[in-house]
N, C-alpha and C positions, 0 to 999 in steps of 0.2 A: 439172390436178386429178388425172389418172390417175397422175402421178408422186409424189403426196403419200404420206407415211408412213401416214396413215389408210387410204388406198385399198389400199396393198399388204397391210396387215394384214387388212382385210376380205375380200380375195380369198382368203386362205389359211384363213380360218375357215369351218367348215361351217355350214349353216343353223341347226343347233341351238345352236351356240355364239353365232351372231349374234343369235338370239332371246334367249338369256340375257343377252347384252351389251346388247340393247335395254332389257330390264328394269332392268339395272344403271344405264344412262345415265338412265333415266326416274326413278330413285329420287331424291327430293328431298334425302335425307341424303347421298348420294354425289355428286350433281350439282345444284348450286343454280341453274344457268342453264338456263332452259327453251329458249333459243335453241339450245343445244348438243344437246338432245334432238331438236329439230326437224331440225337439221343431220344428225344421225345417221340419222334416218328417211329423209331425202332420199337420202343416200349408200347406205344399206342397200337401199332399194328398187331402186336402179340395179343393185346386185350381184345381188339376187334375180331381177330380170328380165333380167339379162345385157344391160343397156342402157348406152349411152355416157353418161358423166357429163356433166351440163349445165355450162354456163359458170359462172364464179364470179359473174357478174352475175345469172344466172338463179337460182342458189342463194340469193344474198342477197335477191333479190326475194321468194322463197318464205318466207324467214325474216322479212323486214320489208317487207311489200307496199307500204307508204306512204313508205318512206324511200329516199333516194338511195344508190346503191351506195357502200359504204365498205370499201375493200380492207383497211385495217388492222384494222378490226373483224372482218371475216371471217377474217383470219389468226389473230386472237386466239381466235375460236370454234374454228377448226381445231386450234390448239395445245391448247386446253383439252380438246377431244374426244380428242385423242391421249393426253393425260395420263390422262384417265378410262379409256380403253381399256387403258393400261398398268396402272392400278389393278385393272381387271377381270382381266387376265392374272395378276397377283400373287395376287389373291383365289382364282382358279381353282387355282393351285398349292397354296395353303394348304388349300383345301377337299379336295384329293386326298391330303393328308398329315396323318392324325389325330395322329401323334406331334408334328409341328410345332405343331399347334393346342394341344395340351396344354402344351407348353413355353411358348408365348406366354401361355397362360392362367395358368400358374404365375407368370410374370413379372408379369402384371397384378395377380393376387391379392397378390403380395408388395408391389408398389408401393402397394396399397390397405390393407396391413397386415391382410388377411383370412387369418389363419393357419390357421383351421380348414378353410376352402375350399381353401387352398393344399395342405394335407396330403392332403385327399381327392383332389385332382387329381394329386398326386405318386403316390399309391397306384395310381390308374387308369393313369398313365403307365408305371409299373413292370409292370403287367399287359400293356400293349401290348408292352413289351420281351420279356416271356415268350413271346410268339407268334413271335418272330424265329426262322426256321428255322436260321440260321447265326450263329455268333458271329464275324463278320468285322470289318473296320475300321469299317464303318458302325455296327454294333452297339455297339462301344466308344466311338465318337464320340458317339453319342446318349446312352449312359449317362453320359459325361462332361458332356454338356449338362444332363442331369437333375440330376446331383450339383452342378453349378455353380449351378443355380437353388436347390437346397436349401441350399448354403453361403450364398448371398446372402440367403435367408430367415432363416437363423440370425443373420447379421450384422445384419439388420433388427431382429430381436428384441433382440439384445444383442451388442455388439462383443466381449464376453468369453465368449460362449456356446461350449460345447464342440462340436467337429465332427471327424468321422473323416476327416482329410485323406488318410489312406492310401488310402481308397476312391477319392477324387477323383484323386489322382496316379497310382494304379495303372491306372485306366481310361484315363487320358491316355497313359501309357507304352505300354500294349498297342495303343491306337489308332495312336499314332505309329509304332511299330515295324511293325505290320501294313501301314500305308499306305506306309511307307518300302520295305518288301519288294515291295509291289505296283508302286510306281514304279520300283524297280530292275529288276524283270522287264520292264517296258515299255521301259526303256532298253536292256537286253540285246537285246530283239527288234529295236529300232530300229537298234542298232549292226550287227546281222547283216544287216539289209536294206539299210541306207544306207552301210555301211562308215564309220561315224562313231564317235568315242570320246567318252565322257562322264565327268565327275567324279561319282562316286556319293556322295562324302562319307562321313564316319564310318567310313572304312577298309573300306567294303563293296566287295569285289573278287570278280568272277565269272570 
């Protein structure tokens, strides 16, 4: 059990993250299997108390006191718990990125044809962009993402709706060139350290 993927992840999460994860696992919307929530509590208690994990048979007995040990079923519980933990890690990443939340919300509103809410979210996202301290490749990549969502929304309204493609393509060009220069600088540095030559592409020579 100590070699399981679930165990290795629990070990690197601090207690605050594990407590948040416990709430996540206990949510009926996010996890429909009560046995998986029980399994998480058993494993998390071991980590909390720095205790050795019990045997698979002992764990199964705590989940199903009146049933005979079923290895396949326990494996399924572990697999589902692992997938739920992965969902939690994704959720945490999104929670820490207000911009990504807005982009996903724009996409959702567009799919629901909620155009008024879409434009309000679009305006809020532009305000987030205005807080960026630097207009680097990340800035232009995100602006491209915003304009892509706006283009999709226009297409949803009407396939013949007018759209300023120049704004979309210009943001992509700047993002691409900025990222290309950044990658080229990394290659130059790597060449100098490891005495290795790279093909920079697009006739970029240093």
